[in-house]
N, C-alpha and C positions, 0 to 999 in steps of 0.2 A: 822228069824228075817231080816229087810233089812238094812243095813249098809250105810250109807250116804259117799260119798267120801271125807266130812271134816275129817272123824275119821280115814280114811286110809291116806290122806295127813300128819296128824300130827303124823301119825304112821313112816312115810317115814323121815318126817323131824325132825331132831334132837332140831332146834332150835324154833321148835312150844310149845309154852307154854301148850298144851294138850299131848307132844309127849309122855311121861312115862306111864301116865294112858292111852292111846290108844294103846301102845306098849303090855302093860299086858294085857289088856283086851281084846286084840284079841287074844292074847298068849294063855291067859284062854279059849275062845271060841275054839281055836283049840284043847286044852289037853282036853276038854269036848265033842269034836268032834260034835259041833254044827253047823248045816248049817247056812252060810251068804248066804244073797242073794244080788244082785245089778242089776239095769239096766247094758246093754252094753256100756252106755256112762261111766261107772265107770273107765274104763280104759286111754279113753282120758283125763277126767278130773283129775285123778292121776298123769298120764306120764306130763300133760303141767303142773300141779300146782308145782310139785316138780321140773322139768326143770327150770321155771320160777322163783321160790324162790330161787334156788341154782346156778342159771345161769350156770348150767352143764346139758346139754343133757343128757351125760352118765348116771346120777343119775335118770333122769325121763325113760330111759329104763329101767333101773335095777328094778324100783318100778312097771314097767306094766309087766316085767319077775317075779316078785316075786310075785306079784297078779294073774299072769296064773299059778303058780304053788301052790298057796295055795287050795290044796285038797278037803275042804269044801266050795269053793266060787261058788257059781252058778250065771252065769251072764244071765239077762233074756232078750232077743232080743225085740229091740221096735217095735212090730209089730201094723199096723194099729190102732186098738182098741185100744191099750196102749198108743200110741203117740195121739190120740184125747183125750182120758182120761186126759192124762198129760195137753193137752193144755187147756181144761175147769178147772182145776184145776188151773193151772196159772192165768187163768184169774179170777174167783171165789174167791181165795184165795190170788191173789196179790203176786203170788213167781216166782222166777227165773225160766225159763224152765227148766233147768236142775232138779233143786230141784224138781218140779212138779212132775218128772219124777219118783225120789224116792218115792214120796206119791203114785204116781198111782201104783208102784209096791206093795208097803205096803197094799193099800186098796184093790188092786185084790186078792190078797193072805191071806188078813186077819190076818197080823203079825204086829207088832211093829216096829217101824222106829226109828234107833239110828244114833244119829246126835248132832254135835256140835253146827250146826247153829241155835241160839237162833229163829230167825225170822222165820224159817222152822218149828221147833218144836213147837213154839204156833201156826202158823197158821195151821200146819196140825192136830193137836192136836185136833181138832173139827171132824175128819175123822178115824182117828189112833192112836194107841198108840205110844207114842213119849217119849224117853227118852234119856240123856246122858249117855257114856260108863259107868262113875263112878256109876251112880245109877243102872244100867242093871247089875253089877255085884255081886251086894250085896246078 
C-alpha cells in the first residue's frame, strides 16, 4: 500500500487530531510486517511539515531519521515516467503536485492509497482504491 505524508505527519505530530490513530495504525502495519510504499518526496514533506508545525527543526530531522529507519518503508524514486504520470494526474484530477505523485505510485503498483486528505482520497478514488487509516485497520 502507498501511505501519504498526511498519515506520517500526524503520526509524528502529537497535536494532530489523527495522531493516535495514525501511530497505532502504522505500528500495526509494522507488527504485521506489511510493506509501506511512498514516493521519495515523502522525506521532505514529512520533515518540513513536522518542523514547521512545531517550530523545531530538530523534530523534523528526527522524523526523517525515523522514516529512514522504518524497516518496511520503501521509497520509490521519481523517474521521468512517474513524474509525467503524476503531472497529468495533477492536471486531470485537479490535485496538488505532491498528492498526485502518491496517486501515481499507487496506480503504477496497483495498490491502495492511504491518506487523511479528503480531497486526495475522493479525487484519486476514480483510479485507485483509497481509504483512511482507521478504515484500513479494520
